[in-house]
DSSP file (Angstrom, degrees, kcal/mol; ACC not computed):
  #  RESIDUE AA STRUCTURE BP1 BP2  ACC     N-H-->O    O-->H-N    N-H-->O    O-->H-N    TCO  KAPPA ALPHA  PHI   PSI    X-CA   Y-CA   Z-CA
    1    1 A M              0   0    0      0, 0.0     2,-0.2     0, 0.0     0, 0.0   0.000 360.0 360.0 360.0 138.1 -144.1  -65.3  -17.2
    2    2 A M        -     0   0    0      1,-0.1     2,-0.2     2,-0.0     0, 0.0  -0.566 360.0-119.1 -83.3 146.2 -146.8  -66.5  -14.7
    3    3 A S        -     0   0    0     -2,-0.2    -1,-0.1     1,-0.1     0, 0.0  -0.535   7.9-140.7 -78.5 149.3 -146.4  -65.6  -11.1
    4    4 A D        +     0   0    0     -2,-0.2    29,-0.7    28,-0.1     2,-0.4   0.316  64.3 122.3 -93.0   9.9 -146.2  -68.5   -8.6
    5    5 A T  E     +A   32   0A   0     27,-0.2    27,-0.3     1,-0.2     3,-0.1  -0.592  35.8 179.0 -73.6 124.6 -148.4  -66.6   -6.1
    6    6 A V  E     -     0   0A   0     25,-4.0     2,-0.3    -2,-0.4    26,-0.2   0.830  66.1 -15.8 -93.0 -40.6 -151.4  -68.6   -5.3
    7    7 A L  E     -A   31   0A   0     24,-1.6    24,-2.7     2,-0.0     2,-0.4  -0.976  60.7-121.5-156.7 165.5 -153.0  -66.2   -2.8
    8    8 A E  E     -A   30   0A   0     -2,-0.3     2,-0.3    22,-0.2    22,-0.2  -0.927  23.3-165.9-113.7 140.0 -152.2  -63.1   -0.8
    9    9 A T  E     -A   29   0A   0     20,-2.3    20,-3.0    -2,-0.4     2,-0.4  -0.865   7.5-147.9-120.8 159.5 -152.5  -63.0    3.0
   10   10 A F  E     -AB  28  77A   0     67,-2.3    67,-2.8    -2,-0.3     2,-0.4  -0.994   8.5-165.5-129.9 129.3 -152.5  -59.9    5.3
   11   11 A T  E     -AB  27  76A   0     16,-2.3    16,-2.8    -2,-0.4     2,-0.5  -0.961  10.0-147.3-117.6 133.8 -151.3  -59.9    8.8
   12   12 A I  E     -AB  26  75A   0     63,-3.0    62,-3.4    -2,-0.4    63,-1.1  -0.863  17.7-169.8-100.7 129.7 -152.0  -57.1   11.3
   13   13 A Y  E     -AB  25  73A   0     12,-3.0    12,-2.1    -2,-0.5     2,-0.6  -0.879  17.8-139.6-117.1 148.5 -149.3  -56.4   13.9
   14   14 A A  E    S-A   24   0A   0     58,-2.6    10,-0.2    -2,-0.3    -2,-0.0  -0.955  82.5 -22.7-107.8 118.8 -149.4  -54.2   17.0
   15   15 A H  S    S-     0   0    0      8,-1.3    -1,-0.2     7,-0.7     9,-0.1   0.916  81.5-158.3  48.2  59.2 -146.1  -52.1   17.4
   16   16 A P    >   -     0   0    0      0, 0.0     3,-1.3     0, 0.0     6,-0.2  -0.292  26.2-111.0 -63.9 153.9 -143.8  -54.3   15.4
   17   17 A A  T 3  S+     0   0    0      1,-0.3     4,-0.1     2,-0.2    -2,-0.0   0.802 116.7  52.6 -57.1 -32.9 -140.1  -53.9   16.1
   18   18 A D  T 3  S+     0   0    0      1,-0.3    -1,-0.3     2,-0.1    -3,-0.0   0.684 124.9  26.0 -80.4 -15.7 -139.3  -52.3   12.8
   19   19 A L  S X  S+     0   0    0     -3,-1.3     3,-1.8     3,-0.1    -1,-0.3  -0.450  73.9 160.9-138.2  61.9 -142.0  -49.6   13.3
   20   20 A P  T 3  S+     0   0    0      0, 0.0    -3,-0.1     0, 0.0    -2,-0.1   0.686  71.6  54.9 -65.4 -20.7 -142.4  -49.4   17.1
   21   21 A T  T 3  S+     0   0    0     -4,-0.1    -4,-0.1    -5,-0.0    -2,-0.0   0.477  89.4  88.9 -91.6   0.0 -144.1  -46.0   17.2
   22   22 A V    <   -     0   0    0     -3,-1.8    -7,-0.7    -6,-0.2     3,-0.1  -0.847  69.3-148.9 -97.4 126.7 -146.9  -47.1   14.8
   23   23 A P  S    S+     0   0    0      0, 0.0    -8,-1.3     0, 0.0     2,-0.4   0.925  78.5  14.0 -62.1 -45.2 -149.8  -48.6   16.6
   24   24 A Y  E     -AC  14  46A   0     22,-1.8    22,-2.2   -10,-0.2     2,-0.4  -0.995  60.2-172.1-137.9 140.9 -150.8  -51.0   13.8
   25   25 A V  E     -AC  13  45A   0    -12,-2.1   -12,-3.0    -2,-0.4     2,-0.6  -0.998   9.7-156.3-130.5 132.3 -149.2  -52.3   10.7
   26   26 A V  E     -AC  12  44A   0     18,-2.8    18,-2.0    -2,-0.4     2,-0.4  -0.944  16.3-168.7-107.1 117.9 -150.8  -54.4    8.0
   27   27 A R  E     -AC  11  43A   0    -16,-2.8   -16,-2.3    -2,-0.6     2,-0.4  -0.889  13.1-139.3-112.4 140.5 -148.4  -56.5    5.9
   28   28 A M  E     -A   10   0A   0     14,-2.1    12,-2.7    -2,-0.4     2,-0.4  -0.792  18.3-169.0 -98.7 138.4 -149.1  -58.3    2.7
   29   29 A F  E     -AC   9  39A   0    -20,-3.0   -20,-2.3    -2,-0.4     2,-0.4  -0.931  14.8-138.2-122.4 146.0 -147.6  -61.8    2.1
   30   30 A D  E     -AC   8  38A   0      8,-2.7     8,-2.9    -2,-0.4     2,-0.5  -0.881  16.3-160.0-100.9 136.3 -147.5  -63.9   -1.1
   31   31 A V  E     -A    7   0A   0    -24,-2.7   -25,-4.0    -2,-0.4   -24,-1.6  -0.975  10.7-176.6-118.5 129.3 -148.2  -67.6   -0.8
   32   32 A G  E >   -A    5   0A   0     -2,-0.5     3,-1.5     4,-0.3     2,-0.2  -0.745  39.8 -74.1-118.7 167.2 -147.1  -70.0   -3.4
   33   33 A R  T 3  S-     0   0    0    -29,-0.7     3,-0.1    -2,-0.3    -1,-0.1  -0.417 113.9  -1.1 -62.7 126.1 -147.5  -73.7   -4.0
   34   34 A G  T 3  S+     0   0    0     -2,-0.2     2,-0.3     1,-0.2    -1,-0.3   0.687 113.6  93.8  72.3  20.8 -145.3  -75.7   -1.7
   35   35 A R  S <  S-     0   0    0     -3,-1.5    -3,-0.3     3,-0.0    -1,-0.2  -0.968  76.4-100.4-141.3 159.7 -143.6  -72.8    0.1
   36   36 A E        -     0   0    0     -2,-0.3    -4,-0.3     1,-0.1    -6,-0.1  -0.338  56.1 -83.4 -70.0 156.9 -144.0  -70.7    3.2
   37   37 A P        -     0   0    0      0, 0.0     2,-0.5     0, 0.0    -6,-0.2  -0.343  43.8-146.3 -61.3 143.5 -145.6  -67.2    2.8
   38   38 A I  E     -C   30   0A   0     -8,-2.9    -8,-2.7    -3,-0.1     2,-0.1  -0.964  14.5-121.8-116.6 127.5 -143.1  -64.5    1.7
   39   39 A A  E     -C   29   0A   0     -2,-0.5   -10,-0.2   -10,-0.2     2,-0.1  -0.445  26.7-149.5 -66.4 136.3 -143.4  -61.0    3.0
   40   40 A T  E     -     0   0A   0    -12,-2.7   -12,-0.1     2,-0.3    -1,-0.1  -0.359  27.5-108.1 -92.1 179.8 -143.8  -58.4    0.3
   41   41 A D  E    S+     0   0A   0     -2,-0.1     2,-0.5   -14,-0.1   -12,-0.1   0.369  89.4 105.2 -86.4   3.3 -142.6  -54.8    0.4
   42   42 A I  E     +     0   0A   0    -14,-0.3   -14,-2.1     2,-0.0     2,-0.3  -0.745  40.3 143.0 -94.8 126.3 -146.3  -53.7    0.7
   43   43 A Y  E     -C   27   0A   0     -2,-0.5     2,-0.3   -16,-0.2   -16,-0.2  -0.984  29.3-152.8-155.1 160.5 -147.6  -52.5    4.1
   44   44 A W  E     -C   26   0A   0    -18,-2.0   -18,-2.8    -2,-0.3     2,-0.3  -0.927  12.0-142.6-131.8 155.0 -150.0  -50.0    5.5
   45   45 A T  E     +C   25   0A   0     -2,-0.3     2,-0.3   -20,-0.2   -20,-0.2  -0.861  17.6 179.8-118.6 156.7 -150.1  -48.3    8.9
   46   46 A A  E     -C   24   0A   0    -22,-2.2   -22,-1.8    -2,-0.3     3,-0.0  -0.990  33.0-136.8-152.8 155.6 -153.1  -47.3   11.1
   47   47 A Q  S    S+     0   0    0     -2,-0.3     2,-0.3   -24,-0.2    -1,-0.1   0.658  91.1  30.0 -87.9 -18.1 -153.8  -45.7   14.4
   48   48 A T  S  > S-     0   0    0      1,-0.1     4,-2.2   -24,-0.1     5,-0.1  -0.934  77.8-118.5-137.2 160.2 -156.5  -48.2   15.4
   49   49 A L  H  > S+     0   0    0     -2,-0.3     4,-2.4     2,-0.2     5,-0.2   0.899 115.9  57.1 -64.0 -39.5 -157.2  -51.8   14.8
   50   50 A R  H  > S+     0   0    0      1,-0.2     4,-0.6     2,-0.2    -1,-0.2   0.922 109.7  44.1 -57.4 -45.2 -160.5  -50.8   13.2
   51   51 A L  H >4 S+     0   0    0      1,-0.2     3,-0.8     2,-0.2     4,-0.4   0.873 109.9  56.0 -70.3 -36.1 -158.6  -48.6   10.7
   52   52 A A  H >< S+     0   0    0     -4,-2.2     3,-1.8     1,-0.2     4,-0.4   0.909 102.4  56.3 -60.1 -41.7 -156.0  -51.3   10.1
   53   53 A R  H >< S+     0   0    0     -4,-2.4     3,-0.8     1,-0.3    -1,-0.2   0.706  93.2  69.9 -65.9 -18.8 -158.8  -53.7    9.1
   54   54 A M  T << S+     0   0    0     -3,-0.8    -1,-0.3    -4,-0.6    -2,-0.2   0.715  91.9  59.8 -69.5 -19.3 -159.9  -51.3    6.5
   55   55 A W  T <  S+     0   0    0     -3,-1.8    -1,-0.2    -4,-0.4    -2,-0.2   0.646  84.7  94.4 -81.3 -15.1 -156.8  -52.1    4.5
   56   56 A V  S <  S-     0   0    0     -3,-0.8     3,-0.1    -4,-0.4     4,-0.1  -0.613  89.7-105.1 -77.3 131.6 -157.7  -55.8    4.3
   57   57 A P    >   -     0   0    0      0, 0.0     3,-1.7     0, 0.0    -1,-0.1  -0.228  39.5 -98.9 -59.1 143.4 -159.6  -56.6    1.0
   58   58 A M  T 3  S+     0   0    0      1,-0.2     3,-0.1    -4,-0.1    -4,-0.0  -0.339 109.3  32.3 -59.7 143.4 -163.3  -57.1    1.3
   59   59 A G  T 3  S+     0   0    0      1,-0.3    -1,-0.2    -3,-0.1    19,-0.1   0.290  84.8 135.5  90.7  -8.9 -164.2  -60.8    1.4
   60   60 A A    <   -     0   0    0     -3,-1.7     2,-0.5     1,-0.1    -1,-0.3  -0.360  52.0-128.3 -69.7 154.5 -161.1  -61.8    3.2
   61   61 A V        -     0   0    0     -3,-0.1    17,-2.3    -2,-0.0     2,-0.3  -0.899  18.5-127.4-108.7 131.0 -161.5  -64.3    6.1
   62   62 A R  E     -D   77   0A   0     -2,-0.5     2,-0.5    15,-0.2    15,-0.2  -0.557  16.8-162.5 -80.5 138.1 -160.0  -63.5    9.5
   63   63 A L  E     -D   76   0A   0     13,-3.8    13,-2.4    -2,-0.3     3,-0.1  -0.984  20.2-129.3-115.1 124.7 -157.8  -66.0   11.3
   64   64 A D  E     -D   75   0A   0     -2,-0.5    11,-0.2    11,-0.2    10,-0.1  -0.304  38.2 -90.5 -65.7 157.1 -157.2  -65.5   15.0
   65   65 A R        -     0   0    0      9,-0.7    -1,-0.1     8,-0.1    10,-0.0  -0.336  40.6-139.3 -66.0 151.9 -153.6  -65.5   16.2
   66   66 A S    >   -     0   0    0     -3,-0.1     3,-1.9     4,-0.1     7,-0.1  -0.766  25.1-107.2-109.1 161.6 -152.2  -68.9   17.2
   67   67 A P  T 3  S+     0   0    0      0, 0.0    -1,-0.1     0, 0.0    -2,-0.0   0.770 119.4  58.8 -57.1 -25.8 -149.9  -69.5   20.2
   68   68 A E  T 3  S+     0   0    0      2,-0.0    -3,-0.0     3,-0.0     0, 0.0   0.662  85.2 105.2 -77.8 -17.1 -147.0  -70.0   17.7
   69   69 A D  S <  S-     0   0    0     -3,-1.9    -4,-0.0     1,-0.1     0, 0.0  -0.218  86.3 -93.4 -65.0 153.5 -147.4  -66.5   16.3
   70   70 A H    >   -     0   0    0      1,-0.1     3,-2.0     2,-0.0    -1,-0.1  -0.356  40.8-111.5 -60.1 147.0 -145.0  -63.7   17.1
   71   71 A P  T 3  S+     0   0    0      0, 0.0    -1,-0.1     0, 0.0    -2,-0.1   0.735 115.5  59.0 -59.9 -22.3 -146.3  -61.7   20.1
   72   72 A T  T 3  S+     0   0    0    -59,-0.1   -58,-2.6     2,-0.0     2,-0.3   0.601  79.9 106.4 -84.9  -9.1 -146.9  -58.6   17.9
   73   73 A V  E <   +B   13   0A   0     -3,-2.0   -60,-0.2   -60,-0.2     3,-0.1  -0.547  40.7 175.7 -71.5 127.1 -149.3  -60.5   15.6
   74   74 A V  E     -     0   0A   0    -62,-3.4    -9,-0.7     1,-0.4     2,-0.3   0.867  62.1 -38.0 -92.2 -52.0 -152.9  -59.5   16.2
   75   75 A E  E     -BD  12  64A   0    -63,-1.1   -63,-3.0   -11,-0.2    -1,-0.4  -0.974  50.9-132.2-167.2 164.3 -154.6  -61.5   13.5
   76   76 A S  E     -BD  11  63A   0    -13,-2.4   -13,-3.8    -2,-0.3     2,-0.4  -0.904  13.3-153.0-127.4 158.9 -154.2  -62.6    9.9
   77   77 A W  E      BD  10  62A   0    -67,-2.8   -67,-2.3    -2,-0.3   -15,-0.2  -0.991 360.0 360.0-134.2 138.8 -156.6  -62.6    6.9
   78   78 A I              0   0    0    -17,-2.3   -70,-0.2    -2,-0.4   -16,-0.1   0.316 360.0 360.0-127.2 360.0 -156.8  -64.8    3.8
């Protein structure tokens, strides 16, 4: 069976509510045709933003946070 995942995105958070003692968390999301991104169970933690960015796949493009993003969102990558 084919997956309906079109692409994966990665969002970096600073001190998210579910991991408040972790400085940075990188979460992977699946994006499919015609639906909102769905959070996967995959995430990585890091002590600095620089180290968090190392979990993002090479070649990904950074998107700055938008005013609508949750306050803990630092940036997203596609």
